[in-house]
Structure formats: structure tokens, C-alpha cells
C-alpha atoms as a printed R data frame, in Angstrom:
    type eleno elety resid chain resno       x       y       z
1   ATOM     1    CA   MET     A     1 -21.738  -6.805  -1.008
2   ATOM     2    CA   LYS     A     2 -21.882  -9.724   1.319
3   ATOM     3    CA   ILE     A     3 -19.616  -9.890   4.242
4   ATOM     4    CA   ASN     A     4 -16.214 -11.074   3.154
5   ATOM     5    CA   PRO     A     5 -13.922 -11.975   6.092
6   ATOM     6    CA   ALA     A     6 -10.735 -10.992   4.289
7   ATOM     7    CA   LEU     A     7 -12.157  -7.573   3.402
8   ATOM     8    CA   LEU     A     8 -13.423  -7.215   6.921
9   ATOM     9    CA   ALA     A     9  -9.956  -7.774   8.291
10  ATOM    10    CA   LEU     A    10  -8.494  -5.118   5.915
11  ATOM    11    CA   SER     A    11 -11.195  -2.674   6.995
12  ATOM    12    CA   ILE     A    12 -10.213  -3.278  10.651
13  ATOM    13    CA   GLY     A    13  -6.609  -2.295   9.783
14  ATOM    14    CA   ALA     A    14  -7.896   0.695   7.942
15  ATOM    15    CA   PHE     A    15  -9.917   1.788  11.053
16  ATOM    16    CA   GLY     A    16  -6.816   1.511  13.246
17  ATOM    17    CA   ILE     A    17  -4.752   3.665  10.850
18  ATOM    18    CA   GLY     A    18  -7.521   6.164  10.481
19  ATOM    19    CA   ILE     A    19  -7.563   6.655  14.289
20  ATOM    20    CA   THR     A    20  -3.938   6.952  14.747
21  ATOM    21    CA   GLU     A    21  -3.621   9.565  11.877
22  ATOM    22    CA   PHE     A    22  -6.429  11.879  12.927
23  ATOM    23    CA   ALA     A    23  -6.970  11.283  16.730
24  ATOM    24    CA   PRO     A    24  -3.975  13.146  17.905
25  ATOM    25    CA   MET     A    25  -5.342  16.376  16.501
26  ATOM    26    CA   GLY     A    26  -7.924  16.172  19.340
27  ATOM    27    CA   MET     A    27  -5.325  15.606  21.949
28  ATOM    28    CA   LEU     A    28  -2.661  18.250  21.062
29  ATOM    29    CA   PRO     A    29  -3.353  20.449  24.076
30  ATOM    30    CA   ASP     A    30  -2.879  17.309  26.543
31  ATOM    31    CA   ILE     A    31   0.189  16.160  24.675
32  ATOM    32    CA   ALA     A    32   1.727  19.682  24.683
33  ATOM    33    CA   THR     A    33   1.046  20.055  28.494
34  ATOM    34    CA   GLY     A    34   2.379  16.570  29.291
35  ATOM    35    CA   LEU     A    35   5.640  17.022  27.375
36  ATOM    36    CA   GLY     A    36   6.088  20.632  28.221
37  ATOM    37    CA   VAL     A    37   6.035  21.979  24.701
38  ATOM    38    CA   SER     A    38   3.848  24.534  22.937
39  ATOM    39    CA   ILE     A    39   0.748  23.527  20.974
40  ATOM    40    CA   PRO     A    40   2.416  24.504  17.544
41  ATOM    41    CA   ALA     A    41   5.357  22.144  18.457
42  ATOM    42    CA   ALA     A    42   2.787  19.541  19.266
43  ATOM    43    CA   GLY     A    43   1.160  20.207  15.850
44  ATOM    44    CA   LEU     A    44   4.331  19.214  14.212
45  ATOM    45    CA   LEU     A    45   3.638  15.596  15.339
46  ATOM    46    CA   VAL     A    46   0.780  15.635  12.738
47  ATOM    47    CA   SER     A    47   2.877  17.179  10.054
48  ATOM    48    CA   ALA     A    48   5.718  14.685  10.577
49  ATOM    49    CA   TYR     A    49   3.200  11.895  10.343
50  ATOM    50    CA   ALA     A    50   2.036  13.214   6.999
51  ATOM    51    CA   LEU     A    51   5.508  13.585   5.659
52  ATOM    52    CA   GLY     A    52   6.249  10.011   6.880
53  ATOM    53    CA   VAL     A    53   3.340   8.688   4.885
54  ATOM    54    CA   MET     A    54   4.482  10.469   1.730
55  ATOM    55    CA   ALA     A    55   8.101   9.120   2.060
56  ATOM    56    CA   GLY     A    56   7.255   5.818   3.366
57  ATOM    57    CA   ALA     A    57   4.647   4.874   0.828
58  ATOM    58    CA   PRO     A    58   6.883   4.312  -2.220
59  ATOM    59    CA   LEU     A    59   9.962   3.196  -0.032
60  ATOM    60    CA   MET     A    60   7.996   0.459   1.953
61  ATOM    61    CA   THR     A    61   6.155  -0.815  -1.217
62  ATOM    62    CA   LEU     A    62   9.382  -1.088  -3.232
63  ATOM    63    CA   ALA     A    63  11.514  -2.732  -0.382
64  ATOM    64    CA   THR     A    64   8.890  -5.353   0.302
65  ATOM    65    CA   GLY     A    65   7.863  -6.202  -3.294
66  ATOM    66    CA   ARG     A    66   8.890  -9.824  -2.996
67  ATOM    67    CA   MET     A    67   7.036 -10.600   0.327
68  ATOM    68    CA   LYS     A    68   3.784 -12.603   0.334
69  ATOM    69    CA   ARG     A    69   0.945 -10.162   0.497
70  ATOM    70    CA   ARG     A    70  -0.453 -11.605   3.771
71  ATOM    71    CA   THR     A    71   2.799 -11.648   5.462
72  ATOM    72    CA   LEU     A    72   3.430  -8.111   4.277
73  ATOM    73    CA   LEU     A    73   0.202  -6.653   5.478
74  ATOM    74    CA   ILE     A    74   0.751  -8.403   8.847
75  ATOM    75    CA   ALA     A    75   4.209  -6.997   9.129
76  ATOM    76    CA   LEU     A    76   2.968  -3.461   8.235
77  ATOM    77    CA   MET     A    77   0.455  -3.670  11.090
78  ATOM    78    CA   GLY     A    78   3.245  -4.859  13.227
79  ATOM    79    CA   ILE     A    79   5.094  -1.489  12.392
80  ATOM    80    CA   PHE     A    80   1.916   0.285  13.193
81  ATOM    81    CA   THR     A    81   1.604  -1.587  16.645
82  ATOM    82    CA   LEU     A    82   5.115  -0.862  17.594
83  ATOM    83    CA   GLY     A    83   4.908   2.833  16.722
84  ATOM    84    CA   ASN     A    84   1.802   3.327  18.895
85  ATOM    85    CA   LEU     A    85   3.416   1.326  21.734
86  ATOM    86    CA   LEU     A    86   6.448   3.716  21.571
87  ATOM    87    CA   SER     A    87   4.145   6.674  21.583
88  ATOM    88    CA   ALA     A    88   2.435   5.326  24.647
89  ATOM    89    CA   ILE     A    89   5.712   5.135  26.604
90  ATOM    90    CA   ALA     A    90   7.347   8.088  25.111
91  ATOM    91    CA   SER     A    91   9.256  10.023  27.885
92  ATOM    92    CA   ASP     A    92   9.908  13.126  25.884
93  ATOM    93    CA   TYR     A    93   9.008  15.185  22.721
94  ATOM    94    CA   ALA     A    94  11.742  13.572  20.582
95  ATOM    95    CA   MET     A    95  10.756  10.102  21.361
96  ATOM    96    CA   LEU     A    96   7.224  10.833  20.511
97  ATOM    97    CA   MET     A    97   8.313  12.466  17.281
98  ATOM    98    CA   ALA     A    98  10.363   9.484  16.411
99  ATOM    99    CA   ALA     A    99   7.420   7.073  17.307
100 ATOM   100    CA   ARG     A   100   5.018   9.039  15.098
101 ATOM   101    CA   VAL     A   101   7.341   8.751  12.063
102 ATOM   102    CA   ILE     A   102   7.700   5.072  12.683
103 ATOM   103    CA   THR     A   103   3.961   4.644  12.770
104 ATOM   104    CA   SER     A   104   3.507   6.601   9.546
105 ATOM   105    CA   LEU     A   105   5.675   4.125   7.684
106 ATOM   106    CA   ASN     A   106   3.010   1.522   7.422
107 ATOM   107    CA   HIS     A   107   0.295   3.790   6.215
108 ATOM   108    CA   GLY     A   108   0.740   4.264   2.485
109 ATOM   109    CA   ALA     A   109   1.966   0.726   1.873
110 ATOM   110    CA   PHE     A   110  -0.892  -0.834   3.824
111 ATOM   111    CA   PHE     A   111  -3.611   1.183   1.847
112 ATOM   112    CA   GLY     A   112  -1.695   0.636  -1.426
113 ATOM   113    CA   VAL     A   113  -1.093  -3.123  -1.070
114 ATOM   114    CA   GLY     A   114  -4.425  -3.610   0.677
115 ATOM   115    CA   SER     A   115  -6.319  -1.857  -2.255
116 ATOM   116    CA   VAL     A   116  -4.754  -4.263  -4.616
117 ATOM   117    CA   VAL     A   117  -5.435  -7.183  -2.437
118 ATOM   118    CA   ALA     A   118  -9.039  -6.301  -1.929
119 ATOM   119    CA   ALA     A   119  -9.656  -5.809  -5.649
120 ATOM   120    CA   SER     A   120  -8.130  -9.360  -6.327
121 ATOM   121    CA   LEU     A   121 -10.526 -11.011  -3.758
122 ATOM   122    CA   VAL     A   122 -13.678 -10.259  -5.899
123 ATOM   123    CA   ALA     A   123 -14.906 -10.620  -9.359
124 ATOM   124    CA   PRO     A   124 -13.580  -7.749 -11.770
125 ATOM   125    CA   GLU     A   125 -16.988  -5.993 -11.945
126 ATOM   126    CA   ARG     A   126 -16.876  -5.579  -8.134
127 ATOM   127    CA   ARG     A   127 -13.357  -4.249  -7.568
128 ATOM   128    CA   ALA     A   128 -14.235  -0.754  -6.770
129 ATOM   129    CA   SER     A   129 -16.660  -1.939  -4.253
130 ATOM   130    CA   ALA     A   130 -14.019  -4.048  -2.622
131 ATOM   131    CA   VAL     A   131 -11.623  -1.109  -2.422
132 ATOM   132    CA   ALA     A   132 -14.480   0.930  -0.889
133 ATOM   133    CA   ALA     A   133 -15.216  -1.897   1.641
134 ATOM   134    CA   MET     A   134 -11.553  -1.665   2.915
135 ATOM   135    CA   PHE     A   135 -11.834   2.228   2.971
136 ATOM   136    CA   MET     A   136 -15.008   1.861   5.018
137 ATOM   137    CA   GLY     A   137 -12.834   1.368   8.170
138 ATOM   138    CA   LEU     A   138 -11.142   4.504   7.451
139 ATOM   139    CA   THR     A   139 -14.529   6.433   7.333
140 ATOM   140    CA   LEU     A   140 -15.885   4.640  10.398
141 ATOM   141    CA   ALA     A   141 -12.764   5.762  12.292
142 ATOM   142    CA   ASN     A   142 -14.024   9.322  11.686
143 ATOM   143    CA   VAL     A   143 -17.404   8.415  13.134
144 ATOM   144    CA   VAL     A   144 -16.281   6.317  16.181
145 ATOM   145    CA   GLY     A   145 -12.442   6.353  16.777
146 ATOM   146    CA   VAL     A   146 -11.550   9.946  16.264
147 ATOM   147    CA   PRO     A   147 -14.063  11.257  18.817
148 ATOM   148    CA   LEU     A   148 -13.314   8.242  21.294
149 ATOM   149    CA   ALA     A   149  -9.486   8.673  21.408
150 ATOM   150    CA   PRO     A   150  -9.552  12.262  22.695
151 ATOM   151    CA   TRP     A   151 -12.119  11.123  25.278
152 ATOM   152    CA   ILE     A   152  -9.727   8.292  26.408
153 ATOM   153    CA   GLY     A   153  -6.974  10.905  26.408
154 ATOM   154    CA   GLU     A   154  -8.863  13.339  28.540
155 ATOM   155    CA   SER     A   155 -10.083  10.430  30.961
156 ATOM   156    CA   PHE     A   156  -7.040   8.440  31.351
157 ATOM   157    CA   GLY     A   157  -4.209  10.381  29.725
158 ATOM   158    CA   TRP     A   158  -3.041  10.559  25.970
159 ATOM   159    CA   ARG     A   159  -0.544   7.741  26.506
160 ATOM   160    CA   ALA     A   160  -3.566   5.573  27.290
161 ATOM   161    CA   ALA     A   161  -5.082   6.402  24.006
162 ATOM   162    CA   PHE     A   162  -1.993   5.423  22.073
163 ATOM   163    CA   GLY     A   163  -1.808   2.243  24.150
164 ATOM   164    CA   ALA     A   164  -5.335   1.245  23.147
165 ATOM   165    CA   ILE     A   165  -4.634   1.810  19.490
166 ATOM   166    CA   ALA     A   166  -1.596  -0.455  19.898
167 ATOM   167    CA   VAL     A   167  -3.849  -3.155  21.249
168 ATOM   168    CA   TRP     A   168  -6.135  -2.646  18.201
169 ATOM   169    CA   GLY     A   169  -3.022  -3.199  16.059
170 ATOM   170    CA   LEU     A   170  -2.384  -6.724  17.735
171 ATOM   171    CA   PHE     A   171  -6.186  -7.537  17.076
172 ATOM   172    CA   THR     A   172  -5.690  -6.424  13.371
173 ATOM   173    CA   MET     A   173  -2.690  -8.737  13.026
174 ATOM   174    CA   ALA     A   174  -4.568 -11.582  14.192
175 ATOM   175    CA   ALA     A   175  -7.598 -10.896  12.049
176 ATOM   176    CA   LEU     A   176  -5.400 -10.522   8.861
177 ATOM   177    CA   ARG     A   177  -3.627 -13.946   9.734
178 ATOM   178    CA   VAL     A   178  -6.960 -15.744  10.094
179 ATOM   179    CA   ALA     A   179  -9.017 -14.108   7.385
180 ATOM   180    CA   LEU     A   180  -6.554 -13.446   4.476
181 ATOM   181    CA   PRO     A   181  -5.696 -16.229   2.039
182 ATOM   182    CA   ASP     A   182  -2.035 -17.167   1.666
183 ATOM   183    CA   MET     A   183  -1.491 -14.996  -1.359
184 ATOM   184    CA   PRO     A   184   1.536 -15.273  -3.666
185 ATOM   185    CA   ARG     A   185   4.655 -13.145  -3.463
186 ATOM   186    CA   GLY     A   186   4.965 -10.070  -5.417
187 ATOM   187    CA   GLU     A   187   6.374 -10.354  -8.955
188 ATOM   188    CA   GLY     A   188   9.604  -8.746  -7.882
189 ATOM   189    CA   THR     A   189   9.793  -6.379 -10.804
190 ATOM   190    CA   ASP     A   190  12.961  -4.233 -11.077
191 ATOM   191    CA   MET     A   191  12.773  -1.226  -8.980
192 ATOM   192    CA   LEU     A   192  13.686   1.157 -11.766
193 ATOM   193    CA   ALA     A   193  10.918  -0.425 -13.880
194 ATOM   194    CA   GLU     A   194   8.339   0.237 -11.079
195 ATOM   195    CA   LEU     A   195   9.415   3.710 -10.605
196 ATOM   196    CA   GLY     A   196   9.132   4.222 -14.409
197 ATOM   197    CA   VAL     A   197   5.378   3.757 -14.041
198 ATOM   198    CA   LEU     A   198   5.188   7.020 -12.186
199 ATOM   199    CA   ARG     A   199   6.417   8.889 -15.319
200 ATOM   200    CA   ARG     A   200   3.355   7.910 -17.273
201 ATOM   201    CA   ARG     A   201   1.043  10.823 -18.120
202 ATOM   202    CA   GLU     A   202  -2.175   9.049 -16.954
203 ATOM   203    CA   VAL     A   203  -0.681   7.953 -13.713
204 ATOM   204    CA   LEU     A   204   0.648  11.599 -13.005
205 ATOM   205    CA   VAL     A   205  -2.746  13.017 -13.845
206 ATOM   206    CA   ALA     A   206  -4.428  10.486 -11.484
207 ATOM   207    CA   LEU     A   207  -2.154  11.249  -8.626
208 ATOM   208    CA   ALA     A   208  -2.528  15.109  -9.267
209 ATOM   209    CA   LEU     A   209  -6.321  14.596  -9.199
210 ATOM   210    CA   THR     A   210  -6.123  12.776  -5.913
211 ATOM   211    CA   ALA     A   211  -4.013  15.690  -4.385
212 ATOM   212    CA   VAL     A   212  -6.465  18.241  -5.611
213 ATOM   213    CA   GLY     A   213  -9.575  16.406  -4.462
214 ATOM   214    CA   SER     A   214  -7.985  15.861  -1.093
215 ATOM   215    CA   ALA     A   215  -7.098  19.603  -0.791
216 ATOM   216    CA   ALA     A   216 -10.645  20.430  -1.551
217 ATOM   217    CA   MET     A   217 -11.604  18.522   1.541
218 ATOM   218    CA   PHE     A   218  -8.922  19.704   3.964
219 ATOM   219    CA   THR     A   219  -9.135  23.399   3.028
220 ATOM   220    CA   VAL     A   220 -12.357  23.533   5.064
221 ATOM   221    CA   PHE     A   221 -12.228  20.394   7.226
222 ATOM   222    CA   THR     A   222  -8.969  21.419   8.950
223 ATOM   223    CA   TYR     A   223 -10.842  24.507  10.318
224 ATOM   224    CA   ILE     A   224 -14.168  23.012  10.925
225 ATOM   225    CA   ALA     A   225 -14.063  23.471  14.685
226 ATOM   226    CA   PRO     A   226 -13.390  27.182  14.585
227 ATOM   227    CA   ILE     A   227 -15.952  27.597  11.799
228 ATOM   228    CA   LEU     A   228 -18.669  25.954  13.782
229 ATOM   229    CA   ARG     A   229 -17.619  27.887  17.056
230 ATOM   230    CA   GLU     A   230 -17.331  31.380  15.485
231 ATOM   231    CA   ALA     A   231 -19.569  31.355  12.438
232 ATOM   232    CA   THR     A   232 -22.287  29.075  13.647
233 ATOM   233    CA   GLY     A   233 -21.954  30.078  17.290
234 ATOM   234    CA   ALA     A   234 -21.934  26.443  18.468
235 ATOM   235    CA   GLY     A   235 -20.404  24.912  21.479
236 ATOM   236    CA   THR     A   236 -18.099  21.926  22.034
237 ATOM   237    CA   LEU     A   237 -20.966  19.405  22.048
238 ATOM   238    CA   PHE     A   238 -22.312  20.566  18.705
239 ATOM   239    CA   VAL     A   239 -18.867  20.467  17.256
240 ATOM   240    CA   THR     A   240 -18.403  16.870  18.356
241 ATOM   241    CA   ALA     A   241 -21.801  15.943  16.927
242 ATOM   242    CA   MET     A   242 -20.928  17.535  13.487
243 ATOM   243    CA   LEU     A   243 -17.570  15.515  13.366
244 ATOM   244    CA   VAL     A   244 -19.730  12.434  13.783
245 ATOM   245    CA   VAL     A   245 -22.268  13.620  11.115
246 ATOM   246    CA   TYR     A   246 -19.395  14.361   8.777
247 ATOM   247    CA   GLY     A   247 -17.942  10.945   9.487
248 ATOM   248    CA   LEU     A   248 -21.416   9.397   8.736
249 ATOM   249    CA   GLY     A   249 -21.438  11.173   5.449
250 ATOM   250    CA   LEU     A   250 -17.992   9.981   4.562
251 ATOM   251    CA   THR     A   251 -19.131   6.480   5.305
252 ATOM   252    CA   VAL     A   252 -22.193   6.894   2.975
253 ATOM   253    CA   GLY     A   253 -20.095   8.534   0.261
254 ATOM   254    CA   ASN     A   254 -17.437   5.838   0.340
255 ATOM   255    CA   TRP     A   255 -20.092   3.134  -0.249
256 ATOM   256    CA   LEU     A   256 -21.811   5.081  -3.026
257 ATOM   257    CA   GLY     A   257 -18.397   5.915  -4.601
258 ATOM   258    CA   GLY     A   258 -17.469   2.163  -4.783
259 ATOM   259    CA   LEU     A   259 -20.923   1.264  -6.013
260 ATOM   260    CA   PHE     A   260 -21.031   3.699  -8.881
261 ATOM   261    CA   ALA     A   261 -17.397   3.491  -9.723
262 ATOM   262    CA   ASP     A   262 -17.959  -0.238 -10.635
263 ATOM   263    CA   LYS     A   263 -20.169   1.163 -13.407
264 ATOM   264    CA   SER     A   264 -18.049   4.211 -14.492
265 ATOM   265    CA   ILE     A   265 -14.971   5.570 -12.724
266 ATOM   266    CA   GLU     A   266 -14.922   8.796 -14.858
267 ATOM   267    CA   ARG     A   267 -18.725   9.549 -14.412
268 ATOM   268    CA   THR     A   268 -18.590   9.024 -10.761
269 ATOM   269    CA   LEU     A   269 -15.622  11.477 -10.305
270 ATOM   270    CA   ILE     A   270 -17.405  14.085 -12.500
271 ATOM   271    CA   VAL     A   271 -20.678  13.942 -10.503
272 ATOM   272    CA   ALA     A   272 -18.931  13.711  -7.064
273 ATOM   273    CA   LEU     A   273 -16.472  16.629  -7.726
274 ATOM   274    CA   ALA     A   274 -19.317  18.794  -9.130
275 ATOM   275    CA   ALA     A   275 -21.448  18.053  -6.144
276 ATOM   276    CA   LEU     A   276 -18.562  18.807  -3.866
277 ATOM   277    CA   ALA     A   277 -18.043  22.123  -5.375
278 ATOM   278    CA   VAL     A   278 -21.680  22.980  -5.154
279 ATOM   279    CA   LEU     A   279 -21.888  21.869  -1.548
280 ATOM   280    CA   LEU     A   280 -18.886  23.927  -0.413
281 ATOM   281    CA   VAL     A   281 -20.209  27.031  -1.989
282 ATOM   282    CA   LEU     A   282 -23.523  26.193  -0.163
283 ATOM   283    CA   PHE     A   283 -21.653  25.766   3.157
284 ATOM   284    CA   ALA     A   284 -20.405  29.272   2.807
285 ATOM   285    CA   ALA     A   285 -24.003  30.460   3.312
286 ATOM   286    CA   THR     A   286 -25.335  27.732   5.678
287 ATOM   287    CA   MET     A   287 -22.555  27.837   8.227
288 ATOM   288    CA   PHE     A   288 -24.341  30.616   9.993
289 ATOM   289    CA   SER     A   289 -27.311  28.306  10.770
290 ATOM   290    CA   ALA     A   290 -26.885  25.254  13.103
291 ATOM   291    CA   ALA     A   291 -29.702  23.145  11.292
292 ATOM   292    CA   ALA     A   292 -28.607  24.165   7.759
293 ATOM   293    CA   ALA     A   293 -25.046  23.635   8.586
294 ATOM   294    CA   ALA     A   294 -25.673  20.158   9.814
295 ATOM   295    CA   LEU     A   295 -27.531  19.042   6.637
296 ATOM   296    CA   THR     A   296 -24.774  20.660   4.357
297 ATOM   297    CA   ILE     A   297 -21.876  18.996   6.458
298 ATOM   298    CA   PHE     A   298 -23.489  15.568   6.004
299 ATOM   299    CA   ALA     A   299 -24.013  16.028   2.278
300 ATOM   300    CA   TRP     A   300 -20.529  17.404   2.017
301 ATOM   301    CA   GLY     A   301 -19.150  14.220   3.652
302 ATOM   302    CA   VAL     A   302 -20.996  12.171   1.156
303 ATOM   303    CA   ALA     A   303 -19.501  14.011  -1.769
304 ATOM   304    CA   THR     A   304 -16.078  14.163  -0.281
305 ATOM   305    CA   PHE     A   305 -15.462  10.337   0.052
306 ATOM   306    CA   ALA     A   306 -17.489   9.361  -3.129
307 ATOM   307    CA   ILE     A   307 -14.389  10.379  -4.898
308 ATOM   308    CA   VAL     A   308 -11.963   8.095  -3.003
309 ATOM   309    CA   PRO     A   309 -12.778   4.724  -4.384
310 ATOM   310    CA   PRO     A   310 -12.767   5.884  -8.089
311 ATOM   311    CA   LEU     A   311  -9.523   7.804  -7.534
312 ATOM   312    CA   GLN     A   312  -7.869   4.687  -6.154
313 ATOM   313    CA   MET     A   313  -9.105   2.483  -8.950
314 ATOM   314    CA   ARG     A   314  -8.043   5.152 -11.551
315 ATOM   315    CA   VAL     A   315  -4.455   4.964 -10.336
316 ATOM   316    CA   MET     A   316  -4.455   1.198 -10.220
317 ATOM   317    CA   GLU     A   317  -5.801   0.863 -13.751
318 ATOM   318    CA   ALA     A   318  -3.381   3.556 -15.060
319 ATOM   319    CA   ALA     A   319  -0.433   1.599 -13.553
320 ATOM   320    CA   SER     A   320  -1.766  -1.865 -14.072
321 ATOM   321    CA   ASP     A   321   1.828  -3.405 -14.167
322 ATOM   322    CA   ALA     A   322   2.889  -1.799 -10.988
323 ATOM   323    CA   PRO     A   323  -0.386  -1.292  -9.029
324 ATOM   324    CA   ASN     A   324   1.004  -1.682  -5.517
325 ATOM   325    CA   LEU     A   325   3.489   1.138  -5.895
326 ATOM   326    CA   ALA     A   326   1.110   3.546  -7.735
327 ATOM   327    CA   SER     A   327  -1.703   2.766  -5.209
328 ATOM   328    CA   ALA     A   328   0.656   3.435  -2.304
329 ATOM   329    CA   VAL     A   329   1.938   6.695  -3.941
330 ATOM   330    CA   ASN     A   330  -1.607   7.665  -4.297
331 ATOM   331    CA   ILE     A   331  -2.065   7.577  -0.673
332 ATOM   332    CA   GLY     A   332   0.855   9.819  -0.311
333 ATOM   333    CA   ALA     A   333  -0.733  12.180  -2.779
334 ATOM   334    CA   PHE     A   334  -3.710  12.278  -0.480
335 ATOM   335    CA   ASN     A   335  -1.592  13.494   2.466
336 ATOM   336    CA   LEU     A   336  -0.060  16.054   0.080
337 ATOM   337    CA   GLY     A   337  -3.464  17.322  -0.599
338 ATOM   338    CA   ASN     A   338  -4.005  17.306   3.148
339 ATOM   339    CA   ALA     A   339  -1.036  19.752   3.585
340 ATOM   340    CA   ILE     A   340  -1.955  21.893   0.640
341 ATOM   341    CA   GLY     A   341  -5.557  22.369   1.761
342 ATOM   342    CA   ALA     A   342  -4.633  23.242   5.279
343 ATOM   343    CA   ALA     A   343  -2.119  25.771   3.957
344 ATOM   344    CA   LEU     A   344  -4.614  27.225   1.597
345 ATOM   345    CA   GLY     A   345  -7.418  27.499   4.280
346 ATOM   346    CA   GLY     A   346  -4.922  28.999   6.737
347 ATOM   347    CA   ALA     A   347  -3.800  31.607   4.089
348 ATOM   348    CA   VAL     A   348  -7.379  32.689   3.511
349 ATOM   349    CA   ILE     A   349  -8.025  33.129   7.212
350 ATOM   350    CA   GLY     A   350  -4.608  34.919   7.619
351 ATOM   351    CA   LEU     A   351  -5.793  37.444   4.938
352 ATOM   352    CA   GLY     A   352  -8.785  38.304   6.986
353 ATOM   353    CA   LEU     A   353 -11.305  37.117   4.389
354 ATOM   354    CA   GLY     A   354 -13.536  35.359   6.676
355 ATOM   355    CA   PHE     A   355 -14.638  31.669   7.049
356 ATOM   356    CA   PRO     A   356 -17.132  31.781   4.058
357 ATOM   357    CA   ALA     A   357 -14.145  32.426   1.842
358 ATOM   358    CA   VAL     A   358 -12.404  29.365   3.298
359 ATOM   359    CA   SER     A   359 -15.440  27.246   2.006
360 ATOM   360    CA   LEU     A   360 -15.244  29.044  -1.325
361 ATOM   361    CA   ALA     A   361 -11.561  28.260  -1.673
362 ATOM   362    CA   GLY     A   362 -12.329  24.661  -0.954
363 ATOM   363    CA   ALA     A   363 -15.025  24.793  -3.789
364 ATOM   364    CA   ALA     A   364 -12.330  26.246  -6.075
365 ATOM   365    CA   MET     A   365 -10.040  23.224  -5.444
366 ATOM   366    CA   ALA     A   366 -13.032  20.867  -6.334
367 ATOM   367    CA   VAL     A   367 -13.703  22.819  -9.504
368 ATOM   368    CA   ALA     A   368  -9.914  22.455 -10.310
369 ATOM   369    CA   GLY     A   369 -10.291  18.578  -9.757
370 ATOM   370    CA   LEU     A   370 -13.283  18.614 -12.097
371 ATOM   371    CA   ALA     A   371 -11.373  20.417 -14.696
372 ATOM   372    CA   ILE     A   372  -8.579  17.875 -14.647
373 ATOM   373    CA   VAL     A   373 -11.074  15.062 -15.182
374 ATOM   374    CA   LEU     A   374 -12.879  16.796 -17.995
375 ATOM   375    CA   ALA     A   375  -9.520  17.787 -19.634
376 ATOM   376    CA   SER     A   376  -8.266  14.250 -19.332
377 ATOM   377    CA   ARG     A   377 -11.526  12.871 -20.942
378 ATOM   378    CA   GLN     A   378 -11.316  15.368 -23.789
379 ATOM   379    CA   ARG     A   379  -7.733  14.516 -24.496
380 ATOM   380    CA   ARG     A   380  -8.521  10.707 -24.696
381 ATOM   381    CA   THR     A   381 -11.570  11.424 -26.921
382 ATOM   382    CA   SER     A   382  -9.467  13.637 -29.293
383 ATOM   383    CA   ALA     A   383  -6.711  10.979 -29.425
384 ATOM   384    CA   ALA     A   384  -9.210   8.293 -30.345
385 ATOM   385    CA   CYS     A   385 -10.959  10.370 -33.107
386 ATOM   386    CA   PRO     A   386  -8.040  10.052 -35.545
387 ATOM   387    CA   ALA     A   387  -7.828   6.333 -35.032
388 ATOM   388    CA   VAL     A   388 -11.573   5.878 -35.615
389 ATOM   389    CA   ALA     A   389 -11.355   8.005 -38.697
390 ATOM   390    CA   TYR     A   390  -8.482   6.013 -39.986
391 ATOM   391    CA   SER     A   391 -10.232   2.768 -39.445
392 ATOM   392    CA   GLU     A   392 -13.276   3.977 -41.403
393 ATOM   393    CA   ARG     A   393 -11.327   4.733 -44.512
């Protein structure tokens, strides 16, 4: 796909959101020390953000349905900028917690509305690639921004890291204003009618698939640092390098997922989820060798984000008359999967089953996602058969 300034501006916003979501994980010890709280208490800042995304996605989308799309996206990045600025000047734990919740409110709506806007900017046969182009910013955040933010925090203080992210928000607002066309207002559909879309079977299946697919990722990724340190015997430098390698895999997978989803959403999901399951089973064996682990981690990253563009497109198509809301709620489902995966991986570790079992648990979640896709496909085929048979009479 040729460089599209509007898609680039959306990707710049996705990059900033990716950093502000994941970077604090690497700064938790510094934040805890700076505010005089325990590391588990500081960890609640991450959980609060995820909950804010889940709650804010539908609320923000419904409340802003009549706004022009460009104005809305700029306003959402304004919330992002304000939240990170408040984080930078937070004087105590309560203020930082409030700032993180404020920051989270833009997340689901930006990705939800942004996905619909991105798809509208290109020809119908390139919509999945356009969505992938926007999400490219999120994957690049894992390559560059997530390792960079903790370094800034360690060198200049964690407040400086949040301040730098706030500056990025201002830059994004300017980019959106210049690059995005003046798009029309939302249709202003009745709120109850919009919410009714979420009761459709296909929409619910698509949202469940997103949560399960995300859980497959975070069951293992949440504990990647202790896995590499204890199972692989690696040091801090290797762990950091593997985070970058994983981020590169996410970037490649995001591009491939968009490319192949333009041809077939369902086949892309089947292949990617099957590959994800196989690779996580393989990682259970290769995590004990640095070289083998590195290769597996890259391939695992590719398979992980190859499912994201088709999942987003599947939800948007299933809720074609309310794509903004469904797309935003899908981002919330991704965060729900984040929480489920982290809890599952933690439970496996807590039972003393070992780190290979954590990877196998992630593989089981990928298999569950594959089963959902195949069952949904079988149901549609079965429903179509009577109609075909009737038409042939």
C-alpha cells in the first residue's frame, strides 16, 4: 500500500496509545518508589487502565456519535494528551490513578472509530490492509516506544516519560488535523438501536473470538520476562532484545494479516490461530535455548498479530450498521482477553506447573479460538444448505 497521509496520522496516534498502555509495565518499580507504594499497588495502575478501556470504549463512542470524525479523533487525542500530562505532574498515587483512568477513555473509541475511518479511506478490497496500516503504529510502539519509555524513566524519571508521551499527543493532534479529510458527522443512530447490535449472534461470536485470541497472547507474554530469565537463563539485555524481536514479529504479522484478510477473513483467522497454537506448543520446548527461543518468539509475534486485522474487520462486517460501536467494543474485548490471559498464566505458575505449562495454556486458548472460527463456519454452511436445496427444487 502506498503511503497515505491520513492512514499515517492514524498510525501515529496508535503508536502513542500503544506506548502509554504498555510502557508503564517497565516503570512500575520506579513509580512505586517515587510514590511510596508497593509494586502490586503500582500494578493496579495497569489494571485500572484496562478497565477504563473496557468501560470507555462503548460510552465514548455512543456519546460522540454525532461529532465529525476528524473532530472526534482529535478530541480523543486531546483526552490522551491531558491524561498523560496529569500523569507527569501527579503528586500522589490517587492523582496518578485518576490520570491513568482519564487517559484510558480515549483508547477504545480511537481505535474503534479510527478503524472505520481507515477502512473508508481506501477501495473496498483494501479495507483490511488500511486497518492494518493504522494498527502498524501499535506494533511499532512495541518495537521502539515500549523499550524507550522505561529508558527515559530510568534516566530522567518516570514523570519525564509521561511528559514525552503527552508531547507526542500534541504532535498527533496536529497530524490528524492536517492529514485527515473533513469527514461527515456520525449518523446519530438511536443509542438503544446501536446497543442492539451487540445482541447479534455473529457480533457476539466475533467479540468472544477477539477475547480468546488476545488471551492466547497474554497468557504467555505477560510472563515473558521471568520465562526468559529463569527458563532460558538470560540477562536483562537479552530480555530487552527479545521484546524488540517480538515487536518486529507483531509488525510483520499485522501487515500479513491485513494483506491476507483482504482476500479472506475466515481463512486468515484459521491459518493464524492454528500457527499460533503450534508455535506456543513449540515455545514450551524452545524456551530453554536462547537461539531457539529467539526464532520462536519472532514467529510467535507474527502469528499473534496476524489475527488482529481480520478480527477487527469481522466485527465491523457483522455490525455493518453500527461499526463504530462494535469496533470500539472489540478493543475492549481485546483488553478483557489481556486480563483473562494474565490470570490464566498466573494461575498455572501458582499451581507450580512450570513455565512450559504456561505456554501450553496459551496454546490451548489459541485452539479454543480456532474452534470458535470453525464452529461458526460450520453453522453458516449448515444454515445455507437448506436454502440451496430449496432453490434447486
